[in-house]
KEKOL-579899 format. One record per atom (N, C-alpha, C, O): x negated, y, z negated; residue number from 1. Coordinates in nm, 4 decimals. Each point is the difference from the previous one (the first is absolute). Example, Ala and Ser with C-alpha at 12.3 -4.5 7.8 and 13.67 -1.06 7.14 Angstrom:
% residues 2
R / east / north / up / vexfi
R / -1.3190 / -0.5690 / -0.7800 / 1
R / 0.0890 / 0.1190 / 0.0000 / 1
R / -0.0900 / 0.1200 / 0.0000 / 1
R / -0.1036 / -0.0019 / -0.0665 / 1
R / 0.1386 / 0.1069 / 0.1385 / 2
R / -0.0820 / 0.1190 / -0.0060 / 2
R / 0.0770 / 0.1090 / -0.0730 / 2
R / -0.0509 / 0.1108 / -0.0169 / 2
END
This chain:
% residues 80
R / east / north / up / vexfi
R / -0.5360 / -0.5381 / 0.7378 / 1
R / -0.1081 / 0.1295 / 0.0151 / 1
R / 0.0842 / 0.1117 / 0.0461 / 1
R / -0.0523 / 0.1093 / 0.0216 / 1
R / 0.1951 / -0.1305 / -0.0025 / 2
R / 0.1088 / 0.1171 / 0.0420 / 2
R / 0.0590 / 0.0345 / -0.0914 / 2
R / 0.0078 / 0.1122 / -0.0501 / 2
R / 0.0340 / -0.1980 / 0.0243 / 3
R / 0.0813 / 0.0415 / -0.1595 / 3
R / -0.0976 / 0.0947 / -0.1065 / 3
R / 0.0394 / 0.1057 / -0.0494 / 3
R / -0.1486 / -0.1547 / 0.0297 / 4
R / -0.1374 / 0.0725 / -0.1059 / 4
R / -0.0116 / 0.1510 / 0.0266 / 4
R / 0.0068 / 0.1002 / -0.0713 / 4
R / -0.0335 / -0.1312 / 0.2443 / 5
R / -0.0163 / 0.1621 / 0.0905 / 5
R / 0.1047 / 0.0872 / -0.0332 / 5
R / -0.0179 / 0.1125 / -0.0465 / 5
R / 0.1640 / -0.1803 / 0.0778 / 6
R / 0.1127 / 0.0673 / 0.0066 / 6
R / 0.0317 / 0.0775 / -0.1470 / 6
R / 0.0550 / 0.1098 / 0.0085 / 6
R / -0.0776 / -0.1462 / -0.1017 / 7
R / 0.0165 / 0.0368 / -0.1269 / 7
R / -0.1267 / 0.1129 / -0.0325 / 7
R / 0.0112 / 0.1160 / -0.0397 / 7
R / -0.1024 / -0.1735 / 0.0633 / 8
R / -0.1270 / 0.1153 / -0.0265 / 8
R / 0.0254 / 0.1155 / 0.0279 / 8
R / -0.0113 / 0.1011 / -0.0693 / 8
R / 0.0583 / -0.1187 / 0.2070 / 9
R / 0.0423 / 0.1738 / 0.0511 / 9
R / 0.1480 / 0.0369 / 0.0010 / 9
R / 0.0591 / 0.0603 / 0.0896 / 9
R / -0.0081 / -0.1077 / -0.2066 / 10
R / 0.1079 / 0.0831 / -0.0192 / 10
R / 0.1191 / -0.0365 / 0.0827 / 10
R / 0.0875 / 0.0841 / -0.0206 / 10
R / -0.0475 / -0.1778 / 0.1082 / 11
R / 0.0857 / 0.0057 / 0.0476 / 11
R / 0.1022 / -0.0599 / -0.0118 / 11
R / 0.0011 / -0.1230 / -0.0048 / 11
R / 0.1230 / 0.2068 / -0.0035 / 12
R / 0.1236 / -0.0404 / -0.0761 / 12
R / 0.0369 / -0.0826 / 0.0913 / 12
R / 0.0130 / 0.0434 / 0.1144 / 12
R / 0.0136 / -0.1877 / -0.1437 / 13
R / 0.0826 / -0.0844 / 0.0412 / 13
R / 0.1236 / -0.1076 / -0.0563 / 13
R / -0.0133 / -0.0492 / -0.1121 / 13
R / 0.1004 / 0.0251 / 0.1728 / 14
R / 0.0775 / -0.1202 / -0.0278 / 14
R / -0.0078 / -0.0934 / -0.0673 / 14
R / 0.0298 / -0.1000 / 0.0653 / 14
R / -0.0632 / 0.0709 / -0.1983 / 15
R / -0.0135 / -0.0961 / -0.0504 / 15
R / -0.0024 / -0.1122 / 0.0525 / 15
R / -0.1026 / -0.0584 / 0.0348 / 15
R / 0.2558 / 0.0029 / -0.0203 / 16
R / 0.1127 / -0.0642 / 0.0432 / 16
R / -0.0159 / -0.0442 / 0.1342 / 16
R / 0.0225 / -0.1183 / 0.0258 / 16
R / -0.0742 / 0.2325 / 0.1023 / 17
R / -0.0009 / -0.0160 / 0.1143 / 17
R / 0.0054 / -0.1783 / 0.0348 / 17
R / -0.0322 / -0.0870 / -0.0808 / 17
R / 0.0647 / 0.0719 / 0.1733 / 18
R / -0.0030 / -0.1316 / 0.0619 / 18
R / -0.1299 / 0.0011 / 0.1375 / 18
R / 0.0078 / 0.0752 / 0.0972 / 18
R / -0.0790 / -0.1385 / -0.1116 / 19
R / -0.0825 / -0.0381 / 0.0849 / 19
R / 0.0589 / -0.0851 / 0.1310 / 19
R / 0.0224 / -0.1194 / -0.0199 / 19
R / 0.0081 / 0.1824 / 0.1737 / 20
R / 0.0363 / -0.0515 / 0.0777 / 20
R / -0.0783 / -0.0949 / 0.1157 / 20
R / -0.0337 / 0.0268 / 0.1154 / 20
R / 0.0260 / -0.0942 / -0.1600 / 21
R / -0.1464 / -0.0514 / 0.0966 / 21
R / 0.0532 / -0.1997 / -0.0083 / 21
R / 0.0868 / -0.0367 / -0.0792 / 21
R / -0.1590 / -0.0628 / 0.1747 / 22
R / 0.0374 / -0.1197 / -0.0407 / 22
R / -0.0708 / -0.0481 / -0.1139 / 22
R / 0.0490 / -0.0990 / -0.0543 / 22
R / -0.1436 / 0.1425 / 0.0105 / 23
R / -0.0270 / -0.0509 / -0.1009 / 23
R / 0.0000 / 0.0644 / -0.1072 / 23
R / -0.0809 / -0.0499 / -0.0783 / 23
R / 0.1485 / 0.1628 / 0.0251 / 24
R / 0.0394 / 0.0651 / -0.1157 / 24
R / 0.0361 / -0.0487 / -0.1358 / 24
R / 0.0157 / 0.0744 / -0.0968 / 24
R / -0.0019 / -0.2219 / 0.0953 / 25
R / 0.0110 / -0.1262 / -0.0795 / 25
R / -0.1822 / 0.0252 / -0.0834 / 25
R / -0.0061 / -0.0175 / -0.1217 / 25
R / -0.0810 / 0.0435 / 0.1728 / 26
R / -0.1272 / -0.0292 / -0.0150 / 26
R / -0.0276 / 0.1501 / -0.0958 / 26
R / -0.0615 / 0.0142 / -0.1056 / 26
R / 0.1173 / 0.0628 / 0.1712 / 27
R / -0.0429 / 0.1122 / -0.0983 / 27
R / 0.0502 / 0.0582 / -0.1422 / 27
R / 0.1143 / 0.0438 / -0.0132 / 27
R / -0.2324 / -0.0473 / -0.1194 / 28
R / 0.0163 / -0.0212 / -0.0946 / 28
R / 0.1430 / 0.1112 / -0.0379 / 28
R / 0.0325 / 0.1004 / 0.0634 / 28
R / 0.0262 / -0.1516 / -0.1718 / 29
R / 0.1597 / 0.1089 / -0.0524 / 29
R / -0.0867 / 0.1913 / -0.0386 / 29
R / 0.0705 / 0.1010 / 0.0019 / 29
R / -0.2242 / -0.0954 / -0.0321 / 30
R / -0.0342 / 0.1294 / -0.0962 / 30
R / -0.0111 / 0.0498 / 0.1357 / 30
R / 0.0207 / 0.1212 / 0.0059 / 30
R / -0.0579 / -0.2002 / 0.1515 / 31
R / -0.0897 / 0.1011 / 0.0359 / 31
R / 0.1121 / -0.0100 / 0.1557 / 31
R / -0.0405 / 0.0020 / 0.1163 / 31
R / 0.1121 / -0.0072 / -0.1391 / 32
R / 0.1504 / -0.0329 / 0.1442 / 32
R / 0.0178 / 0.1591 / 0.0240 / 32
R / -0.0098 / 0.0284 / 0.1194 / 32
R / 0.0411 / 0.1159 / -0.2303 / 33
R / 0.0714 / 0.0775 / 0.0380 / 33
R / -0.1659 / 0.1048 / 0.0984 / 33
R / 0.0001 / 0.0777 / 0.0955 / 33
R / -0.0948 / -0.1232 / -0.1690 / 34
R / -0.1255 / 0.0942 / 0.1163 / 34
R / -0.0082 / -0.0822 / 0.1442 / 34
R / -0.0403 / 0.0547 / 0.1027 / 34
R / 0.0799 / -0.1814 / -0.1077 / 35
R / -0.0348 / -0.0908 / 0.1047 / 35
R / 0.0777 / 0.0593 / 0.0898 / 35
R / -0.0446 / 0.0728 / 0.0887 / 35
R / 0.2183 / -0.1110 / -0.1119 / 36
R / 0.0931 / 0.0697 / 0.0794 / 36
R / -0.0470 / 0.0992 / 0.0196 / 36
R / -0.0532 / -0.0032 / 0.1110 / 36
R / 0.0321 / 0.1694 / -0.1956 / 37
R / -0.0096 / 0.1313 / 0.0353 / 37
R / -0.1312 / -0.0368 / 0.1537 / 37
R / 0.0354 / 0.0139 / 0.1171 / 37
R / -0.1650 / -0.0549 / -0.1532 / 38
R / -0.0939 / 0.0068 / 0.1004 / 38
R / 0.0872 / -0.0663 / 0.1147 / 38
R / 0.0238 / 0.0662 / 0.1010 / 38
R / 0.0219 / -0.1894 / -0.1137 / 39
R / 0.0162 / -0.0893 / 0.1382 / 39
R / 0.1331 / 0.1049 / 0.0508 / 39
R / 0.0234 / -0.0297 / 0.1172 / 39
R / 0.0677 / 0.1368 / -0.1620 / 40
R / 0.0730 / 0.0490 / 0.0730 / 40
R / -0.0200 / 0.1202 / 0.0754 / 40
R / 0.0604 / 0.0562 / 0.0914 / 40
R / -0.1777 / -0.0316 / -0.1670 / 41
R / -0.0859 / 0.1406 / 0.1213 / 41
R / -0.1266 / -0.0543 / 0.0711 / 41
R / -0.0927 / 0.0588 / 0.0557 / 41
R / 0.1181 / -0.1853 / -0.0750 / 42
R / -0.1604 / -0.0281 / 0.1251 / 42
R / -0.0906 / -0.0093 / -0.0630 / 42
R / -0.1003 / -0.0427 / 0.0571 / 42
R / 0.0923 / 0.0702 / -0.1736 / 43
R / -0.1708 / 0.0008 / -0.0823 / 43
R / -0.0530 / -0.1096 / -0.0209 / 43
R / -0.1101 / 0.0267 / -0.0482 / 43
R / 0.1243 / -0.1588 / 0.0568 / 44
R / 0.0327 / -0.1338 / 0.0301 / 44
R / -0.0059 / -0.0449 / 0.1414 / 44
R / 0.0889 / 0.0203 / 0.0826 / 44
R / -0.2148 / -0.0910 / -0.0585 / 45
R / -0.0126 / -0.0902 / 0.1081 / 45
R / 0.0737 / -0.1392 / -0.0293 / 45
R / -0.0367 / -0.0808 / -0.0853 / 45
R / 0.1492 / 0.0663 / 0.1723 / 46
R / 0.0341 / -0.1195 / 0.0035 / 46
R / -0.0393 / -0.0857 / 0.0959 / 46
R / -0.0445 / 0.0458 / 0.1052 / 46
R / 0.0537 / -0.1751 / -0.1241 / 47
R / -0.0699 / -0.1123 / 0.0865 / 47
R / 0.1111 / -0.0418 / 0.1203 / 47
R / 0.1228 / 0.0080 / -0.0039 / 47
R / -0.2033 / -0.0515 / 0.1029 / 48
R / 0.1263 / -0.0087 / 0.1210 / 48
R / 0.1588 / -0.0690 / -0.0432 / 48
R / 0.1012 / -0.0005 / 0.0700 / 48
R / -0.1180 / -0.0513 / -0.1983 / 49
R / 0.1651 / -0.0594 / -0.0212 / 49
R / 0.0617 / 0.0866 / -0.1014 / 49
R / 0.1001 / -0.0356 / -0.0622 / 49
R / -0.1676 / 0.1672 / 0.0417 / 50
R / 0.0700 / 0.0854 / -0.0518 / 50
R / -0.0171 / -0.0103 / -0.1444 / 50
R / 0.0685 / 0.0752 / -0.0694 / 50
R / -0.1758 / -0.1833 / -0.0056 / 51
R / -0.0066 / -0.0205 / -0.1402 / 51
R / -0.1155 / 0.1176 / -0.0115 / 51
R / -0.0627 / 0.0683 / 0.0810 / 51
R / 0.0686 / -0.0832 / -0.2461 / 52
R / -0.1119 / 0.1104 / -0.0294 / 52
R / -0.0687 / -0.0932 / -0.0975 / 52
R / -0.0133 / 0.0564 / -0.1087 / 52
R / -0.0340 / -0.1773 / 0.1099 / 53
R / -0.0393 / -0.0869 / -0.0622 / 53
R / -0.1096 / 0.0401 / -0.1562 / 53
R / -0.1231 / 0.0014 / -0.0028 / 53
R / 0.2141 / 0.0257 / -0.1064 / 54
R / -0.0519 / 0.0476 / -0.1000 / 54
R / -0.0941 / -0.1320 / -0.0739 / 54
R / -0.0522 / 0.0227 / -0.1091 / 54
R / 0.0426 / -0.0954 / 0.1439 / 55
R / -0.0446 / -0.1630 / -0.0832 / 55
R / -0.1826 / 0.0263 / 0.1164 / 55
R / -0.1033 / -0.0078 / -0.0665 / 55
R / 0.0898 / 0.0308 / 0.1971 / 56
R / -0.1055 / 0.0738 / -0.0095 / 56
R / -0.1032 / 0.1257 / 0.0451 / 56
R / 0.0132 / 0.0643 / 0.1042 / 56
R / -0.1226 / -0.0425 / -0.2086 / 57
R / -0.0773 / 0.0873 / 0.0046 / 57
R / 0.0229 / 0.1260 / 0.1234 / 57
R / 0.0056 / -0.0242 / 0.1206 / 57
R / 0.0066 / 0.1701 / -0.1865 / 58
R / -0.0286 / 0.0374 / 0.1233 / 58
R / -0.1853 / 0.0775 / 0.0286 / 58
R / -0.0889 / 0.0209 / -0.0825 / 58
R / 0.0929 / 0.0054 / 0.2475 / 59
R / -0.1344 / 0.0110 / -0.0288 / 59
R / -0.0398 / 0.1122 / 0.0139 / 59
R / 0.0667 / 0.0687 / 0.0774 / 59
R / -0.1679 / -0.0140 / -0.1323 / 60
R / -0.0269 / 0.1371 / -0.0055 / 60
R / 0.0154 / 0.0894 / 0.1036 / 60
R / -0.0144 / 0.1185 / -0.0298 / 60
R / 0.0413 / -0.1473 / 0.1502 / 61
R / 0.0373 / 0.0621 / 0.1285 / 61
R / 0.2017 / 0.0673 / -0.0612 / 61
R / 0.0468 / 0.1087 / -0.0340 / 61
R / 0.0013 / -0.2313 / 0.0489 / 62
R / 0.1532 / 0.0236 / -0.0507 / 62
R / 0.0247 / 0.0735 / -0.1207 / 62
R / 0.0841 / 0.0878 / 0.0193 / 62
R / -0.1328 / -0.0930 / -0.1514 / 63
R / -0.0336 / 0.0731 / -0.1016 / 63
R / -0.0130 / 0.1472 / 0.0553 / 63
R / 0.0684 / 0.0979 / -0.0303 / 63
R / -0.1432 / -0.1043 / 0.0936 / 64
R / -0.0680 / 0.1671 / 0.0614 / 64
R / 0.1099 / 0.0877 / 0.0806 / 64
R / 0.0125 / 0.1225 / -0.0016 / 64
R / 0.0558 / -0.2086 / 0.0651 / 65
R / 0.1068 / 0.0101 / 0.0805 / 65
R / 0.1390 / 0.0707 / -0.0113 / 65
R / 0.0627 / 0.0877 / 0.0595 / 65
R / -0.0420 / -0.1973 / -0.1999 / 66
R / 0.0994 / 0.0070 / -0.1015 / 66
R / 0.0101 / 0.1272 / -0.1090 / 66
R / 0.1010 / 0.0563 / -0.0422 / 66
R / -0.2539 / -0.0295 / 0.0096 / 67
R / -0.0336 / 0.0933 / -0.1064 / 67
R / 0.0335 / 0.1435 / 0.0839 / 67
R / 0.0881 / 0.0723 / -0.0465 / 67
R / -0.1440 / -0.0396 / 0.1450 / 68
R / -0.0471 / 0.0967 / 0.1081 / 68
R / 0.1906 / 0.0397 / 0.0325 / 68
R / 0.0384 / 0.1169 / 0.0021 / 68
R / 0.0494 / -0.2247 / 0.0179 / 69
R / 0.1526 / 0.0482 / 0.0563 / 69
R / 0.0260 / 0.0545 / -0.1317 / 69
R / 0.0008 / 0.1230 / -0.0055 / 69
R / 0.0221 / -0.1917 / -0.1097 / 70
R / 0.0286 / 0.0287 / -0.1202 / 70
R / -0.0297 / 0.1615 / -0.0705 / 70
R / 0.0752 / 0.0737 / -0.0639 / 70
R / -0.2147 / -0.0580 / 0.1059 / 71
R / -0.0694 / 0.1523 / -0.0172 / 71
R / 0.0933 / 0.0875 / 0.0773 / 71
R / 0.0315 / 0.1094 / -0.0470 / 71
R / 0.0096 / -0.1451 / 0.1488 / 72
R / 0.0321 / 0.0598 / 0.1124 / 72
R / 0.1313 / 0.0460 / -0.0067 / 72
R / 0.0441 / 0.0999 / 0.0568 / 72
R / 0.0180 / -0.1794 / -0.1308 / 73
R / 0.2002 / 0.0197 / -0.0583 / 73
R / -0.0393 / 0.1207 / -0.1066 / 73
R / 0.0187 / 0.1207 / 0.0149 / 73
R / -0.0736 / -0.1842 / -0.1172 / 74
R / -0.0345 / 0.1084 / -0.1014 / 74
R / -0.0195 / 0.1562 / 0.0137 / 74
R / 0.0645 / 0.0889 / -0.0557 / 74
R / -0.1385 / -0.0816 / 0.1178 / 75
R / -0.0609 / 0.1138 / 0.1057 / 75
R / 0.1264 / 0.0576 / 0.0704 / 75
R / -0.0133 / 0.1196 / 0.0257 / 75
R / 0.1341 / -0.1743 / 0.0126 / 76
R / 0.0954 / 0.0337 / 0.0614 / 76
R / 0.1019 / -0.0022 / -0.1094 / 76
R / 0.1084 / 0.0377 / 0.0447 / 76
R / -0.1034 / -0.0682 / -0.1718 / 77
R / 0.1269 / -0.0052 / -0.0795 / 77
R / -0.0559 / 0.1305 / -0.0473 / 77
R / 0.0629 / 0.1058 / 0.0011 / 77
R / -0.1891 / -0.1216 / -0.0439 / 78
R / -0.0915 / 0.1622 / -0.1022 / 78
R / 0.0680 / 0.0906 / 0.0889 / 78
R / 0.0831 / 0.0834 / -0.0359 / 78
R / -0.1286 / -0.1069 / 0.1718 / 79
R / 0.0059 / 0.1621 / 0.0716 / 79
R / 0.1342 / -0.0072 / 0.0608 / 79
R / -0.0019 / 0.0343 / 0.1182 / 79
R / 0.1270 / -0.0712 / -0.1666 / 80
R / 0.1005 / 0.0333 / 0.0253 / 80
R / 0.1241 / 0.0878 / -0.1403 / 80
R / 0.1131 / 0.0366 / 0.0319 / 80
END
């Protein structure tokens, strides 16, 4: 979900960025840049162990929060 949202909004990301979480090995290569981007900016809530849990689907509420934070970021970038 995160990778699709980031790409749909046209956010510029580093495709070869490294996800810095204990479960980073679970993040698909094609999604790593987008996941790293959102984790670094606090747009994704990590679990109590600092994991992003890419193998578990996001709840609607989690997706809504992430999308809201992405949109706020886009407004900030476009406004500067």
